[in-house]
C-alpha positions in Angstrom: -111.9 170.5 -54.7 -111.0 167.6 -52.8 -107.5 166.4 -52.9 -106.9 162.8 -54.5 -105.1 160.3 -52.4 -101.3 160.4 -52.5 -100.9 157.2 -54.7 -103.2 158.7 -57.5 -101.4 162.0 -57.4 -98.3 160.3 -57.9 -99.3 158.2 -60.8 -100.7 161.3 -62.6 -97.6 163.1 -62.0 -95.4 160.4 -63.4 -97.7 159.9 -66.4 -97.6 163.8 -67.2 -93.7 163.6 -66.8 -93.4 160.6 -69.2 -95.6 162.5 -71.6 -93.3 165.7 -71.6 -90.3 163.7 -71.9 -91.7 161.8 -74.7 -92.5 165.2 -76.5 -88.9 166.5 -75.9 -87.3 163.3 -77.1 -86.5 164.5 -80.5 -84.7 167.4 -79.2 -82.7 165.5 -76.4 -81.6 162.8 -78.9 -79.6 165.4 -80.8 -77.4 166.3 -77.4 -76.9 162.7 -76.3 -73.7 162.4 -78.3 -72.5 165.5 -77.0 -73.3 164.5 -73.6 -71.8 161.2 -73.8 -68.5 162.6 -75.2 -68.3 165.4 -72.4 -68.9 162.9 -69.7 -66.3 160.6 -70.9 -63.8 163.5 -71.2 -64.8 164.5 -67.6 -64.2 160.8 -66.5 -60.6 160.5 -68.2 -59.6 164.1 -66.7 -60.6 162.6 -63.3 -58.6 159.7 -63.6 -55.6 161.6 -64.7 -55.9 163.8 -61.7 -56.0 160.7 -59.5 -53.0 159.1 -61.1 -51.1 162.3 -60.8 -52.2 162.6 -57.0 -50.8 159.1 -56.4 -47.6 159.7 -58.3 -47.1 162.8 -55.9 -47.9 161.0 -52.8 -45.3 158.2 -53.8 -42.7 161.1 -54.6 -43.3 162.5 -51.1 -43.1 158.9 -49.5 -40.0 158.1 -51.2 -38.2 161.4 -50.6 -39.2 160.8 -46.7 -37.7 157.3 -47.0 -34.7 157.9 -49.1 -33.7 161.6 -48.6 -32.0 163.0 -51.7 -28.2 163.3 -51.8 -26.8 167.0 -51.4 -24.8 166.8 -54.5 -25.0 169.2 -57.4 -25.7 167.7 -60.9 -23.2 168.6 -63.6 -25.6 170.5 -65.8 -26.6 173.0 -62.8 -24.8 176.1 -62.5 -25.0 178.6 -59.7 -24.1 182.2 -59.1 -21.4 181.0 -56.7 -19.7 179.3 -59.6 -17.2 182.3 -60.4 -14.7 180.1 -62.0 -17.0 178.7 -64.5 -18.5 182.2 -65.6 -14.9 183.2 -66.3 -14.8 180.3 -68.9 -17.9 181.6 -70.6 -16.4 185.1 -70.7 -13.5 183.8 -72.7 -15.7 182.0 -75.2 -17.4 185.4 -76.3 -20.6 184.8 -74.4 -22.2 188.2 -73.1 -22.4 187.7 -69.4 -24.0 190.2 -67.3 -21.4 191.2 -64.3 -22.2 192.9 -61.0 -26.0 193.7 -61.8 -25.3 195.4 -65.2 -27.8 194.9 -68.0 -27.3 193.3 -71.3 -28.0 195.6 -74.1 -28.5 193.5 -76.9 -30.6 190.4 -77.9 -33.8 189.8 -76.0 -32.9 192.0 -73.1 -32.4 195.2 -75.2 -36.1 196.1 -74.6 -35.4 197.0 -71.0 -31.8 198.3 -71.1 -30.7 201.8 -71.1 -26.9 201.2 -70.9 -24.5 201.3 -73.8 -23.4 198.2 -75.5 -20.4 196.7 -73.8 -17.3 197.6 -75.6 -14.6 194.7 -76.2 -11.0 195.7 -75.9 -10.3 193.9 -79.1 -13.1 195.6 -81.2 -12.5 198.6 -83.1 -14.9 201.5 -82.4 -17.6 202.1 -85.0 -16.8 204.9 -87.5 -20.5 206.4 -87.0 -19.9 206.8 -83.3 -18.1 209.9 -82.1 -15.8 210.2 -79.5 -17.3 212.9 -77.5 -21.0 212.7 -76.7 -23.4 215.2 -78.1 -24.9 217.5 -75.8 -28.5 216.9 -74.8 -30.6 219.7 -76.1 -34.3 220.3 -77.2 -36.4 217.3 -77.4 -33.6 214.9 -76.2 -33.4 216.8 -72.9 -37.2 217.2 -72.6 -37.6 213.6 -72.9 -34.7 212.7 -70.9 -33.9 210.4 -73.7 -30.7 209.1 -72.4 -32.4 207.4 -69.4 -35.1 205.8 -71.3 -35.5 202.1 -71.8 -36.7 201.0 -75.4 -40.0 200.1 -74.0 -40.3 203.7 -72.6 -39.2 205.4 -75.9 -41.6 203.2 -77.8 -44.4 204.6 -75.6 -43.5 208.2 -76.2 -42.7 208.1 -79.9 -46.3 208.4 -81.0 -46.6 211.9 -79.4 -43.5 213.3 -81.3 -43.4 215.0 -84.7 -41.1 214.0 -87.4 -38.6 216.9 -86.7 -38.3 215.6 -83.2 -37.9 212.1 -84.2 -35.2 213.1 -86.6 -33.2 215.0 -83.7 -33.7 211.8 -81.5 -32.4 209.7 -84.5 -29.4 212.0 -85.0 -28.6 212.2 -81.1 -28.6 208.5 -81.0 -26.5 207.9 -83.9 -24.1 210.5 -82.6 -23.7 209.2 -79.3 -24.6 205.4 -78.4 -25.6 204.1 -81.8 -27.8 201.3 -80.3 -29.4 199.3 -83.3 -32.8 198.7 -81.5 -33.3 202.3 -80.8 -32.3 203.6 -84.1 -34.5 201.0 -86.0 -37.4 201.9 -83.6 -37.0 205.7 -84.2 -36.4 205.2 -88.0 -39.5 203.0 -88.5 -41.5 205.6 -86.4 -40.5 208.5 -88.8 -41.3 206.3 -91.9 -44.8 205.6 -90.5 -45.1 209.4 -89.3 -44.0 210.5 -92.7 -46.6 208.2 -94.6 -49.6 209.5 -92.5 -49.0 213.1 -93.6 
């Protein structure tokens, strides 16, 4: 077959494309609102990025022209402010000293130390003066060095008698409330699954 001239092929191709697009029109009309909304959202985001870029460049220029002063704001506190941290201790706020960990609050999950005893507080009647010897499951798990998260990971593999031994050991030694609660809840769940 002989090829038609270029102009004729162009017109036939345009006619076929127009016919196909006319057939698809009912389906594409449904997607037009979504397309318009997404293009508008894209335009808004681009404008926000451009404005943020201009603000950043303005900040850099102003910092270069007018360097910031080296004075410390009133609300800023740093580790070097030892005299101010002493005031926090007097107010009763727990402040970690010399790298020691907090054992209560949101940091209790990662702590292993005993709760800090205050000089003016009386000892709890449930805590014995001499620590109980680590035997059985306590020694096997090296329980005294476990954090709360490590203990939580090991509890599902223990049986109820082992859990009760851990709870008794905790109550007899450190009596840390998060540890006691965790072990007691595990005992309850393990007993219910029998």
